[in-house]
C-alpha positions as CSV (number, residue, x, y, z in Angstrom):
1,M,-20.3,69.4,-2.4
2,P,-17.8,69.3,-5.2
3,S,-14.4,70.9,-4.7
4,I,-13.0,70.4,-8.1
5,E,-13.4,72.5,-11.2
6,I,-16.8,72.2,-12.8
7,S,-17.6,72.9,-16.5
8,L,-20.9,74.2,-17.6
9,Y,-21.0,71.1,-19.9
10,E,-21.5,69.1,-16.6
11,C,-24.3,71.1,-15.0
12,G,-28.0,70.8,-15.8
13,N,-28.5,74.4,-14.6
14,A,-26.7,76.0,-17.5
15,R,-29.1,77.6,-19.9
16,V,-28.9,79.6,-23.2
17,S,-31.0,82.6,-23.9
18,G,-30.3,84.5,-27.1
19,E,-26.6,85.1,-27.2
20,K,-25.9,84.4,-23.5
21,I,-25.4,81.4,-21.2
22,Y,-26.7,81.8,-17.7
23,C,-27.3,79.8,-14.5
24,A,-30.9,78.8,-14.0
25,K,-30.3,79.0,-10.2
26,G,-29.3,82.7,-10.6
27,H,-25.6,82.3,-9.9
28,T,-23.1,84.7,-11.5
29,L,-21.0,82.7,-14.1
30,D,-18.5,85.3,-15.3
31,T,-17.6,87.9,-12.8
32,K,-15.9,90.0,-15.6
33,S,-19.2,90.5,-17.4
34,I,-21.7,93.2,-16.4
35,D,-24.7,90.7,-16.2
36,G,-22.7,87.7,-14.9
37,M,-23.6,85.7,-18.1
38,V,-21.3,84.2,-20.7
39,N,-21.3,85.0,-24.4
40,I,-22.4,82.0,-26.4
41,Q,-19.4,82.4,-28.8
42,R,-17.3,80.7,-26.1
43,L,-19.6,77.7,-26.4
44,A,-19.4,77.9,-30.2
45,R,-15.6,77.9,-30.1
46,G,-15.5,74.9,-27.8
47,A,-14.1,76.8,-24.8
48,A,-13.8,74.8,-21.5
49,L,-16.5,76.9,-19.8
50,I,-15.0,76.5,-16.3
51,F,-15.7,79.3,-13.9
52,T,-14.6,79.7,-10.3
53,S,-18.1,80.6,-9.3
54,C,-19.2,77.0,-10.1
55,K,-16.5,75.4,-7.9
56,G,-18.2,74.1,-4.8
57,C,-21.7,75.2,-6.0
58,E,-24.4,73.6,-3.8
59,D,-26.8,73.8,-6.7
60,L,-24.7,71.7,-9.0
61,D,-27.0,69.4,-11.0
62,C,-24.4,67.0,-12.5
63,I,-25.5,65.6,-15.8
64,G,-22.4,63.7,-16.6
65,K,-18.7,64.0,-17.4
66,P,-17.4,67.0,-19.3
67,I,-17.5,66.8,-23.1
68,P,-14.1,66.0,-24.5
69,K,-12.3,68.9,-26.1
70,E,-12.4,67.4,-29.6
71,E,-16.2,67.1,-29.5
72,R,-16.9,70.7,-28.3
73,G,-17.8,73.7,-30.4
74,W,-18.7,74.1,-34.0
75,L,-16.6,77.1,-35.2
76,E,-13.1,77.3,-36.6
77,G,-10.4,78.7,-34.3
78,R,-11.3,76.7,-31.2
79,D,-9.4,77.5,-28.1
């Protein structure tokens, strides 16, 4: 079980539906959002997409290393 920070870029359970990113295993990603999902704009800006709910997740489906910051996102004004 991982004990380090996990980025959604590393997990095969991260999915996109419309304007939202969600966990295919049903886990809450963003505890600050009403539905527990993440707005896709964060992906478009190249945000790190690291959530405390993913840390230590038993359903982690690791698909590789995180994407380097300079290769993430496609919008101006990246964070």
